[in-house]
C-alpha positions, -999 to 999 in steps of 0.1 A, spaced: 175 -767 -327 164 -793 -302 187 -795 -272 196 -831 -265 192 -842 -230 222 -864 -223 220 -893 -199 257 -902 -197 291 -887 -203 297 -913 -231 266 -901 -249 276 -865 -245 311 -872 -259 298 -893 -288 276 -864 -299 307 -841 -304 328 -833 -335 359 -855 -337 384 -829 -324 362 -822 -293 356 -859 -287 394 -865 -287 400 -837 -262 371 -847 -240 382 -883 -239 417 -872 -228 403 -851 -200 379 -879 -188 408 -904 -188 428 -880 -168 401 -875 -142 396 -912 -139 433 -919 -135 437 -891 -109 404 -898 -90 396 -935 -94 366 -932 -71 351 -902 -91 315 -908 -102 304 -897 -136 273 -875 -139 255 -852 -162 247 -819 -145 232 -789 -162 233 -812 -193 271 -814 -193 297 -839 -180 305 -836 -143 323 -856 -118 315 -862 -81 337 -874 -53 323 -882 -18 289 -870 -31 301 -836 -41 307 -823 -76 343 -813 -81 345 -805 -118 321 -797 -147 332 -794 -183 316 -787 -216 326 -787 -252 322 -756 -274 330 -750 -310 366 -739 -303 374 -749 -268 366 -772 -238 354 -752 -208 361 -765 -173 349 -751 -140 349 -741 -113 384 -727 -111 402 -739 -80 419 -715 -57 451 -734 -58 484 -715 -51 501 -686 -67 522 -706 -91 491 -725 -102 472 -692 -107 500 -680 -130 498 -713 -150 460 -711 -155 460 -674 -163 462 -679 -202 432 -702 -200 410 -681 -177 378 -668 -192 353 -642 -180 328 -668 -169 351 -682 -141 359 -711 -163 391 -724 -178 390 -726 -216 413 -750 -234 415 -743 -271 407 -773 -294 434 -763 -319 461 -770 -293 469 -802 -274 450 -804 -240 473 -792 -212 470 -825 -194 495 -817 -167 477 -785 -158 443 -803 -159 457 -828 -134 466 -799 -111 431 -784 -115 416 -818 -105 439 -822 -76 431 -788 -62 394 -792 -67 393 -826 -50 413 -811 -21 388 -782 -18 359 -806 -18 374 -826 10 380 -795 30 343 -784 24 331 -819 33 350 -818 66 336 -784 74 301 -797 66 305 -828 88 316 -807 117 287 -783 116 
C-alpha cells in the first residue's frame, strides 16, 4: 500500500475511519482548548503539536486505539491514572471502543507543556 504523506492534521483525520476520526477530533479540540497557542504540525507523518517552538505531543490513530506520546513524568497520582493505558512503546493507548478519557488527556497535555517550558528555560540559560 502507498503511504500517504499528510500535509495537515485535518487531512490526516479525514483519512481515518469514522470511529477514529471522532476520537481524534475530540483530542485535537481538547489540545486547542487547553493550549490555545499550540501550533499544529505533521511530524513523522502523524499529528503533533508544538508550543514555543517545541513539540509537546504526538498522536496517531491505529486500528483499535489512538496512541499518544511521549508519556509525561507527571506525579504519582497521575502515573497511577495512566497505568491502564501505558503501552510497551512508551506511548499511551486509548482504545477506540471506549470513550476518550478527556480529563486524563487534559492532564497529559498540562504535564507535557510544563515539561517543555522547563526544558525551554534550561535551554535559554545554557
